Every structure is written in structure tokens, then in C-alpha cells.
C-alpha positions as CSV (number, residue, x, y, z in Angstrom):
1,M,27.7,-24.8,-29.6
2,L,28.9,-21.3,-28.6
3,S,29.7,-20.4,-24.9
4,N,27.2,-18.1,-23.1
5,L,29.7,-17.5,-20.2
6,P,30.4,-13.8,-19.7
7,F,34.0,-12.7,-20.6
8,E,36.3,-11.9,-17.7
9,C,39.5,-9.8,-17.4
10,P,41.9,-11.7,-15.0
11,S,42.0,-9.8,-11.7
12,E,45.6,-10.8,-11.1
13,L,46.6,-9.2,-14.4
14,L,44.8,-6.0,-13.6
15,E,46.6,-5.8,-10.2
16,R,50.0,-6.4,-11.9
17,G,49.2,-3.8,-14.6
18,R,48.3,-1.0,-12.1
19,A,51.2,-1.6,-9.8
20,G,53.0,1.4,-11.1
21,P,51.8,4.8,-12.4
22,P,49.3,4.7,-15.4
23,T,51.0,4.2,-18.6
24,P,50.9,7.1,-21.2
25,T,49.2,5.4,-24.1
26,A,48.4,6.7,-27.6
27,V,45.0,5.5,-28.7
28,A,45.3,5.5,-32.5
29,G,41.9,6.1,-33.9
30,A,39.9,7.0,-30.8
31,A,36.8,8.1,-32.7
32,G,34.9,4.9,-32.1
33,A,32.3,4.0,-29.4
34,L,33.8,0.6,-28.4
35,V,37.4,2.1,-28.5
36,L,36.4,5.0,-26.2
37,E,34.5,2.6,-23.8
38,S,37.6,0.4,-23.7
39,T,39.8,3.3,-23.2
40,R,37.5,4.6,-20.4
41,R,37.8,1.3,-18.6
42,A,41.5,1.1,-18.9
43,T,41.8,4.6,-17.6
44,E,39.4,4.2,-14.7
45,A,41.2,0.9,-13.8
46,G,44.5,2.9,-13.4
47,L,46.2,1.2,-16.2
48,I,46.7,4.0,-18.8
49,E,46.9,7.7,-19.2
50,P,45.3,8.0,-22.7
51,V,46.3,10.4,-25.5
52,L,43.3,10.2,-27.8
53,V,44.4,10.5,-31.5
54,G,41.8,11.1,-34.2
55,E,38.9,13.4,-35.3
56,A,38.7,15.7,-32.3
57,L,35.1,16.8,-32.6
58,R,33.9,13.2,-33.3
59,I,36.0,11.9,-30.2
60,A,34.2,14.6,-28.1
61,D,30.8,13.7,-29.3
62,L,31.2,10.0,-28.7
63,A,32.7,10.6,-25.3
64,K,29.7,12.6,-24.4
65,S,27.3,9.9,-25.7
66,I,28.8,7.4,-23.4
67,G,28.9,9.7,-20.4
68,W,32.7,10.1,-20.2
69,D,34.1,13.5,-19.2
70,I,37.4,13.8,-21.2
71,Q,38.1,17.5,-20.5
72,G,41.3,16.7,-18.7
73,L,42.6,14.4,-21.4
74,R,44.9,15.2,-24.3
75,I,43.5,14.9,-27.6
76,V,45.8,15.1,-30.8
77,A,43.8,15.8,-34.0
78,A,44.3,13.8,-37.0
79,E,41.8,13.4,-39.7
80,D,42.6,10.4,-42.0
81,E,43.7,6.9,-41.2
82,A,47.3,7.5,-42.4
83,A,47.6,10.6,-40.4
84,V,46.2,8.9,-37.3
85,A,48.8,6.1,-37.5
86,E,51.6,8.4,-38.2
87,T,50.7,10.8,-35.3
88,A,50.3,7.9,-32.8
89,V,53.7,6.5,-33.9
90,A,55.4,9.9,-33.7
91,L,54.1,10.2,-30.1
92,A,55.8,6.9,-29.2
93,R,58.9,7.7,-31.2
94,G,59.4,11.0,-29.4
95,N,58.8,9.3,-25.9
96,E,55.6,11.1,-25.3
97,V,53.9,7.8,-24.7
98,A,55.1,4.4,-23.5
99,A,52.5,2.3,-25.3
100,M,49.9,2.4,-28.1
101,M,46.4,1.0,-28.5
102,K,44.9,0.3,-31.9
103,G,41.5,2.0,-32.2
104,Q,39.1,2.7,-35.1
105,I,41.9,2.1,-37.7
106,P,42.8,-0.9,-40.1
107,T,45.6,-3.0,-38.6
108,D,47.6,-2.8,-41.9
109,V,47.5,1.1,-41.8
110,L,48.8,1.2,-38.3
111,M,51.5,-1.5,-38.8
112,R,52.7,0.3,-41.9
113,A,53.5,3.4,-39.8
114,V,55.0,1.3,-37.1
115,V,57.5,-0.6,-39.4
116,N,58.4,2.5,-41.4
117,R,62.4,2.4,-41.5
118,Q,62.7,6.2,-41.2
119,T,59.8,7.2,-38.8
120,G,58.6,4.0,-37.2
121,L,59.2,2.1,-34.2
122,R,61.7,-0.6,-35.2
123,T,64.2,-2.0,-32.8
124,G,66.1,-4.6,-34.8
125,Q,63.9,-7.3,-33.4
126,R,61.1,-8.8,-35.8
127,L,57.6,-7.6,-34.7
128,S,55.2,-10.3,-33.7
129,H,51.8,-10.7,-32.0
130,V,50.8,-12.6,-28.9
131,F,47.3,-13.5,-27.6
132,Y,47.5,-14.1,-23.8
133,M,44.6,-16.4,-23.2
134,T,42.4,-16.8,-20.1
135,A,39.1,-18.4,-19.7
136,P,36.4,-18.1,-17.0
137,G,36.5,-21.0,-14.4
138,R,39.9,-22.1,-15.5
139,E,43.2,-21.5,-13.7
140,G,46.3,-20.2,-15.5
141,A,46.9,-18.8,-18.9
142,F,48.9,-19.6,-22.1
143,T,50.0,-17.5,-25.0
144,I,49.4,-18.2,-28.7
145,T,51.9,-16.6,-31.1
146,D,51.7,-15.5,-33.9
147,A,48.1,-15.3,-34.9
148,A,47.8,-11.8,-36.3
149,V,51.0,-10.3,-37.8
150,N,53.3,-12.9,-39.4
151,V,51.4,-15.0,-41.9
152,A,54.0,-17.7,-42.8
153,P,56.9,-17.3,-40.6
154,D,60.1,-19.1,-41.5
155,V,62.5,-20.5,-38.9
156,E,64.3,-17.3,-38.4
157,T,61.1,-15.3,-37.9
158,R,59.7,-17.9,-35.4
159,L,62.9,-17.5,-33.3
160,H,62.1,-13.8,-33.1
161,I,58.5,-14.6,-32.3
162,T,59.7,-17.0,-29.6
163,R,62.1,-14.4,-28.0
164,N,59.3,-11.8,-28.0
165,A,56.9,-14.1,-26.1
166,V,59.5,-15.2,-23.7
167,A,60.3,-11.4,-23.0
168,L,56.6,-11.0,-22.0
169,Y,56.7,-13.8,-19.6
170,H,59.9,-12.5,-18.1
171,A,58.1,-9.2,-17.6
172,L,55.3,-11.2,-16.0
173,G,57.8,-12.7,-13.5
174,D,58.4,-16.1,-15.0
175,P,62.1,-16.6,-15.4
176,Q,61.9,-19.7,-17.6
177,P,58.6,-20.2,-19.5
178,K,57.9,-23.4,-21.3
179,V,57.6,-23.1,-25.1
180,A,56.1,-25.6,-27.4
181,M,56.8,-25.5,-31.1
182,L,53.5,-26.7,-32.7
183,S,53.1,-29.1,-35.7
184,A,50.7,-32.0,-36.1
185,T,53.2,-34.6,-34.8
186,E,55.8,-35.2,-32.2
187,H,58.2,-36.7,-34.7
188,A,60.2,-34.6,-37.1
189,S,59.2,-35.9,-40.6
190,A,59.9,-34.7,-44.2
191,A,56.3,-35.4,-44.9
192,M,55.4,-32.5,-42.6
193,P,57.7,-29.5,-43.2
194,S,56.5,-27.7,-40.1
195,S,57.7,-30.5,-37.9
196,L,61.3,-30.3,-39.5
197,E,61.3,-26.6,-39.0
198,A,60.1,-27.0,-35.2
199,A,63.0,-29.3,-34.7
200,E,65.5,-26.9,-36.2
201,I,64.1,-24.1,-34.0
202,V,64.4,-26.2,-30.9
203,E,68.0,-26.9,-31.6
204,R,68.9,-23.4,-32.4
205,A,66.9,-22.1,-29.4
206,A,69.4,-23.7,-27.0
207,D,71.9,-20.8,-28.1
208,E,69.5,-18.2,-29.4
209,V,66.6,-18.1,-26.9
210,A,67.7,-17.2,-23.3
211,G,65.6,-17.9,-20.2
212,A,63.1,-20.4,-21.6
213,L,62.6,-24.2,-22.2
214,V,61.9,-24.6,-25.9
215,E,60.7,-28.1,-27.1
216,G,59.0,-29.8,-30.0
217,P,57.7,-30.6,-32.4
218,F,54.5,-31.2,-30.5
219,A,50.9,-31.7,-31.6
220,L,48.5,-29.4,-29.6
221,D,47.2,-32.2,-27.3
222,I,50.8,-33.1,-26.3
223,A,51.6,-29.5,-25.7
224,I,48.8,-28.7,-23.3
225,S,47.5,-32.1,-21.9
226,P,49.7,-34.2,-19.5
227,Q,47.5,-37.1,-20.0
228,A,48.0,-37.1,-23.8
229,A,51.7,-36.7,-23.4
230,A,51.8,-39.6,-21.0
231,V,49.7,-41.8,-23.2
232,K,51.9,-41.1,-26.2
233,G,55.1,-41.6,-24.2
234,V,56.4,-38.0,-24.5
235,D,58.8,-37.3,-21.7
236,S,59.4,-33.8,-21.5
237,E,59.5,-30.7,-19.2
238,V,57.3,-28.8,-21.7
239,A,54.8,-31.4,-22.8
240,G,51.5,-31.1,-21.1
241,Q,52.4,-27.8,-19.4
242,A,53.3,-25.3,-22.1
243,D,53.1,-21.6,-21.4
244,I,53.7,-20.4,-24.9
245,L,52.4,-22.1,-28.1
246,V,54.4,-21.0,-31.2
247,V,52.2,-21.9,-34.2
248,P,53.6,-22.8,-37.7
249,N,51.4,-20.2,-39.5
250,I,48.8,-17.5,-39.0
251,E,45.9,-19.9,-40.0
252,T,46.6,-22.2,-37.0
253,G,47.0,-19.4,-34.5
254,N,43.9,-17.6,-35.7
255,A,41.7,-20.7,-35.6
256,L,43.0,-21.7,-32.2
257,F,42.4,-18.4,-30.4
258,K,39.0,-18.0,-31.9
259,A,38.0,-21.4,-31.1
260,M,38.8,-20.5,-27.4
261,V,37.0,-17.3,-27.6
262,Y,33.8,-18.6,-29.0
263,F,33.7,-22.0,-27.4
264,L,35.1,-21.1,-23.9
265,S,34.5,-17.3,-23.7
266,A,38.2,-17.0,-23.4
267,T,39.7,-13.5,-23.1
268,A,42.3,-12.9,-25.8
269,A,44.6,-10.2,-24.7
270,G,46.3,-9.2,-27.8
271,L,49.6,-7.3,-28.0
272,V,52.3,-6.6,-30.7
273,L,55.8,-7.0,-29.3
274,G,59.3,-6.2,-30.7
275,A,58.6,-2.5,-31.3
276,K,59.9,0.5,-29.3
277,V,56.7,0.3,-27.3
278,P,54.1,-2.4,-26.8
279,I,50.9,-2.1,-28.9
280,V,47.5,-3.3,-27.9
281,L,46.0,-5.0,-30.9
282,T,42.9,-7.2,-30.4
283,S,40.5,-8.6,-32.8
284,R,37.8,-6.1,-33.9
285,A,35.0,-8.4,-32.6
286,D,36.6,-9.0,-29.2
287,P,34.8,-7.7,-26.1
288,P,36.1,-4.7,-24.0
289,E,37.5,-7.2,-21.4
290,A,40.1,-8.3,-24.0
291,R,41.3,-4.7,-24.5
292,L,41.3,-4.2,-20.8
293,A,43.5,-7.2,-20.3
294,A,45.7,-6.2,-23.2
295,A,46.2,-2.8,-21.6
296,A,47.2,-4.4,-18.5
297,L,49.9,-6.5,-20.3
298,A,51.1,-3.4,-22.1
299,A,51.4,-1.5,-18.9
300,I,53.4,-4.5,-17.4
301,M,55.7,-4.5,-20.4
302,A,56.2,-0.7,-20.5
303,G,57.1,-0.8,-16.8
304,D,59.4,-3.7,-17.2
305,G,61.4,-2.0,-19.9
306,D,61.4,1.4,-18.0
307,E,59.9,3.0,-21.1
308,K,57.5,5.3,-19.3
309,P,58.3,8.9,-20.0
């Protein structure tokens, strides 16, 4: 059964996101009705100062069709997908914007421009994706990573993924988030390679991940349910109260976040971390509330890093 509850953007996230001035944000591929509506909502919420990148005439026509006056906004013309991606990245590289938002453009085209070694937004940290998950009628939030960028991350990559997610929580004001390394068991076993890798990550994290509690391997129930952890005899500061779920592969993360979206009407605020600027990257089928929440997260991250021009 699918949820009929309306999607919600967490009010506390919006308040945090607009605590400072609007974040200059390049919207890569703004010529899309859903993209423009999401951009308008983020602009009117005081989260972003958009720079619309794409087909200028098409952007103007679509904005008129949704009743949005964009006369005072900057539009940077770019015709094809590659040009849109390269233009948006160049704006970030040149410090003209402090964040980016994926619009009507394929993810692989955008990310190809982002990771370009000569003209992209690399920082030395591996790029990764987070979904900051909240659900109507439920308190709190937790983050799933990586469900969109890294397909089969090895131990080294998952350490990068963990550091990126921890940096997000530090920006949100949590000095020591709880991180669960997911597998399908709480015991390291050669029969389940992901459990051995999780155990190795936990050991290395003691020296390589600052400002976080990293434990595992944990099955999902142990990571998020105090009752399950107690029944299974897992005594841990992270078990049952994880803030960050680091998944072993993209299939696990993708299924987990989509199950929450469709069964709980959860809002999945998607963000790419580890680049020069945060990049709003939500699922194509996600509602405007998800982009709005992700824009708030990007504003928080940009403000925390003092990246605003």
C-alpha cells in the first residue's frame, strides 16, 4: 500500500536555511516546469538567489506559464545539455554562485562536468550523495548515503562518504553524529563481505573520521530500532539511534530511500557533497518539497563553509 499523506518540508530546516542571506545558486537546466516551480518556491522562501542556466526563451515562456515574474533574475543562456552543465560549473568555479541545483538535465551529464579534472569542482575529497530523510508525523531525521552517485563503493570510498555526511551534520549543529555501517548482520563474517568491510571502516574511522561515533556492522533494524538492538543484545551508543546510515551499495540505498518516500511520504532532500559547492540533486520523481528541503540543506552547507560570494 502506498502512502496518501502529503509531503512536507521540515519547518526547522527552512528556518535554518534562511538564517543568512539567500544563497546564490546556479540552476543547471532551468527550462522545466517542475524545476522552475521548485526554484520559485526556494526563492520565495528566502533560501536561494537563483541564476537560471539554459534555453533563455524557453525559461521565460515557462516562467510566464506558472505566473512567475523573473525579470529581476539573471539568466545565462546555454543551449545543449553539455553546455548547460559546463556553464553552471563555471559559475561555481568562478565563485559567482555558492551552490548548484540540478534541473532539466541528466545526472551523468552534470556530474561529468563537476568531476572534470581541469574545469570541474573537485576538492580532493571523493564526491558522494546524501538523502536527508524526514516523514510527516514523525520526529527527527536520518541520512542515507550513498544512494545516487557511488555504485559499489569500496572501503576507502565509504570512508569519504562517511566524512562528507558527518560534515553535513556538523553544519547542522551536531558535533558528534552517530554513524551506522550497514550490512545484513551485526557480526563480521567472511560469508558476507559487506560485514567485513564495515568492520574495517569502523576500525579505521577511529583515526580517519573526526567528530562522529562510527559503529557496525549493523543490520537496518539494529541501526534504527532501540527495541531490536536490545532484543539482539547489541550494546552500543549508535545502535537504535543512528543519524547516518552508510549503505554498502547503491541498490541498498536506492531501495531504502524510495521505500520511505512511497510508503511513508518521506521527504528525501538530496545533496551531492565533497565538491567546491553543495549540489542539490533529488530524484526526478520527487515532489517540490524535496527540492525545497535540499535547497535549505545546501544553504546551510554553503553558509557553514563561508562559500557565499
